[in-house]
C-alpha positions, -999 to +999 in steps of 0.1 A: +000+000+000+028+024+008+044+019-026+012+024-045+004+055-025+038+069-030+037+062-068+003+080-071+014+110-051+047+112-072+027+111-104+003+138-093+031+160-080+051+155-112+021+164-134+014+195-114+050+206-114+055+202-151+023+220-162+026+239-184+054+220-200+085+241-209+109+233-236+144+246-230+162+228-259+157+232-297+182+205-306+202+175-295+239+178-286+259+165-315+296+158-322+320+174-346+353+154-343+367+162-308+340+189-301+305+188-287+281+211-306+249+228-295+230+249-321+262+253-342+284+264-313+310+244-293+295+231-260+318+230-230+309+227-194+321+222-158+305+216-125+301+197-092+290+161-100+254+155-089+250+117-088+217+115-070+191+135-090+170+104-092+177+083-060+189+094-026+215+078-003+203+090+031+235+090+052+217+106+082+200+072+087+234+054+090+242+019+077+217-009+073+230-039+093+208-063+074+231-060+044+258-087+050+281-071+024+295-050+053+279-020+036+244-010+030+229+024+029+194+035+032+179+049+000+147+067-009+131+084-039+132+122-041+101+143-040+092+165-069+101+196-049+135+182-041+143+173-077+131+207-089+152+225-063+184+204-070+182+210-108+176+247-103+205+249-078+227+235-106+214+256-134+213+289-115+249+284-104+259+280-141+258+243-147+248+234-183+253+196-181+253+169-155+263+132-152+242+113-128+248+079-112+236+045-126+204+026-125+204+006-093+200-033-094+180-053-068+198-072-041+184-099-017+187-074+012+166-045-001+134-053+017+152-056+050+169-023+044+136-007+033+149+003-001+138+000-037+159-002-070+154+007-106+161-028-120+142-058-106+149-095-109+133-114-138+101-132-131+116-165-143+152-178-143+157-173-180+136-141-182+148-105-186+151-080-158+122-056-152+122-019-147+106-008-114+078+016-125+079+035-092+116+042-096+113+051-133+087+078-126+113+097-106+138+092-135+111+105-159+107+136-137+145+142-136+146+143-174+115+165-176+128+190-151+161+191-168+143+199-200+123+226-182+153+243-166+180+238-192+203+210-180+218+184-203+221+149-189+247+121-192+231+088-182+251+057-174+234+023-174+251-002-151+278+000-124+310-020-123+307-018-085+282-031-060+272+000-041+239+006-058+237-029-072+258-034-103+271-061-126+275-086-097+239-083-087+227-085-123+248-117-129+233-132-097+198-132-114+212-159-137+236-178-114+266-163-132+297-145-121+302-107-120+329-110-147+303-127-170+289-092-174+317-084-199+312-117-218+290-109-248+278-145-249+266-146-213+230-144-200+241-114-179+253-095-210+220-103-228+201-089-198+223-058-199+214-052-235+177-058-227+179-031-200+194-007-224+166-014-249+139-010-223+154+023-211+160+039-245+125+030-257+107+039-225+080+066-228+084+093-202+052+095-182+056+133-178+067+145-212+050+118-233+082+113-253+104+082-256+137+086-239+154+083-273+136+115-283+144+135-251+167+165-260+176+169-223+196+137-226+231+145-240+246+110-240+242+074-229+272+060-210+278+023-212+281+023-174+301+036-145+338+028-143+335-004-165+373-008-163+372-044-176+355-034-209+369-054-239+368-046-276+339-070-281+320-057-252+323-020-262+318-026-300+287-047-295+272-024-268+278+009-287+264-005-319+233-018-300+228+017-284+231+035-318+208+010-335+181+018-309+188+055-307+202+076-335+197+109-316+220+106-287+258+104-282+274+074-267+302+075-241+326+047-232+321+041-195+355+028-187+383+047-168+420+046-158+431+041-194+423+053-229+416+021-249+427+021-286+395+002-295+374+030-281+392+056-301+385+036-333+349+026-326+327+045-350+298+044-325+317+059-296+315+097-294+330+105-260+359+090-240+361+098-203+383+093-174+379+096-136+408+110-115+414+099-079+446+100-059+442+063-049+445+055-087+476+077-091+461+098-118+446+128-100+469+154-116+468+183-141+493+163-162+467+134-166+444+158-185+472+166-210+482+129-213+446+118-220+442+145-247+474+133-263+463+096-262+429+104-277+447+125-304+415+144-313+397+113-325+369+117-299+354+141-275+372+140-241+354+144-208+366+142-171+336+125-155+348+127-119+377+140-099+381+151-063+387+143-026+416+167-024+422+202-011+408+231-030+442+242-044+447+208-060+411+207-074+417+241-089+449+230-106+432+200-122+401+220-132+423+247-148+441+220-167+407+208-179+398+243-190+430+252-208+450+221-218+451+215-255+465+189-279+463+196-316+434+219-310+414+195-289+404+204-253+384+187-226+346+192-233+339+191-195+350+182-160+331+175-128+344+176-092+329+149-069+303+154-055+270+173-047+240+167-025+209+188-025+182+202-001+157+181+018+120+186+012+115+198+048+147+217+052+184+212+055+206+192+031+214+156+024+251+149+028+277+122+023+311+115+039+336+099+016+348+068+036+375+075+062+384+109+046+374+142+059+357+151+026+320+157+026+296+164-003+293+200-014+261+221-011+251+249-035+256+278-035+282+271-008+281+276+030+305+285+058+294+252+075+312+233+048+346+247+060+360+211+065+363+207+027+365+244+017+330+243+003+326+280-007+361+280-023+354+248-042+321+263-055+340+294-066+366+272-084+338+255-103+319+287-111+350+303-125+357+272-147+321+273-159+326+309-170+359+301-186+344+272-205+319+297-218+346+321-230+339+345-201+365+362-178+347+355-145+316+340-131+284+360-133+268+371-099+243+347-085+207+355-094+185+369-067+170+340-048+135+327-054+110+326-025+116+297-002+088+273+008+077+273+044+063+240+054+033+233+077+042+242+113+039+214+137+057+234+164+073+269+163+102+252+181+112+237+148+103+258+118+110+239+086+114+253+050+127+242+017+155+267+009+157+288-023+180+271-049+206+298-045+197+311-011+225+315+014+207+329+045+171+336+056+150+361+076+121+349+096+091+371+104+061+367+126+027+385+128-006+381+147-025+387+115-020+372+080-016+407+065+009+418+091+025+440+104+055+417+105+082+414+132+116+400+125+123+371+148+155+357+132+180+370+106+210+355+089+197+320+095+215+293+074+201+260+062+237+248+052+244+227+083+267+198+075+257+163+086+221+176+092+199+150+108+162+159+107+154+135+135+174+155+160+186+188+145+166+221+144+177+248+119+155+275+135+130+279+164+108+309+171+127+326+200+099+350+210+073+345+237+039+333+226+005+336+241-014+303+243-047+317+230-032+336+200-026+324+164+007+334+149+016+338+113+051+331+098+069+338+066+106+335+055+127+354+030+159+342+012+190+362+007+223+360-011+249+386-021+227+397-051+196+405-030+164+393-013+137+370-026+100+377-022+086+364+011+076+328+012+041+315+016+025+321+050+019+294+075+001+298+109+003+281+143-019+268+156-033+259+122 
């Protein structure tokens, strides 16, 4: 019952959010040799990688002990308000494109951990995997909102790793080994191609278009960090994608090396790499070496790099912006990684293993000092401007009005922050039309490691009379100005 109710609510919210339907794009992104092209102009981009625009890893809930892999997070689907806020946060800070994370694959432990996945086990041993309709509605909405707000998407299919369920979990459906994923004669590989076909030909429940006709999609990626890709695997997969979808570009989802067979594959448009210090490649020089290795045959893209101090991140990002080999430059680069606002206030967050690096929040907050959040956002916004041929980043737009949620208690006022809001002013009145009294100013929603079960971002500090009704509103601010006031909520209601 919960799943059905959630699906119906998501569909209603999605329909309301997307009406009237906006169309930000006139054309697909295409390739001209080593360049991406949008409406006849070169298309270059930079940003903070936002992997979870369609599925949320809720670190505040901790680790699920029912998952015997020694790892197991709690996941949930985003609300329509959350997805809209995240995508606007990206676009309003200058992002033009985004690569998200993979489609998740079912594990035997999902029910115990109260989580759902995109890909479900086949109904019979020899059958094909099924797409979870509940999950895919959120994927639909991600694409529709990206179209509405002007964000191009890079969408990878399956993961090499197990975190969200990947090739190992897919192979388990058929009693095969994780390495059988790369065997083009295996049942697992046949299932992988079937998933690709289902996804490309899916009809978006919000836009009414098949995915293969969605202009918000920039490229399909064979998968995430598919480092064991062979020539047969890549050749067969890329040809299959192009046979099903002639509109979109295809990206080789491997990393750590530039494979000769990828450079020569006529169906591969983009070659990417991921830089991390643990892999001994997180350097400005790696950008130059990759460009030299590709030799202008394909578009080059740095899908992920990070987990280092801001000065190091800036050196790699500047290399991505400026390095050139025979006229070819990187099309884009993303620093890992971003998490967005919660429906009822505060931010989702993620801590990277044993490191002291946390996910970044936009537009950047002092509370993220542990990993120089404001400085990293500035690095990214400068690179975005440079990729656009501009000298420096444009000022942030004035914030939109935040959304004040129903008040259960004035001791915990909850609001969905403005996509580029940095701080907030709370006001109270005894009548809906005012006059309004400021009860809190300079309030931030950027707390790191925010836990909605125990943390309070703002409480009404003023005395209240038990017999009176009070009205509240909140205004967002950033360095460019103030939003209009939010909606008004009362207590008692």
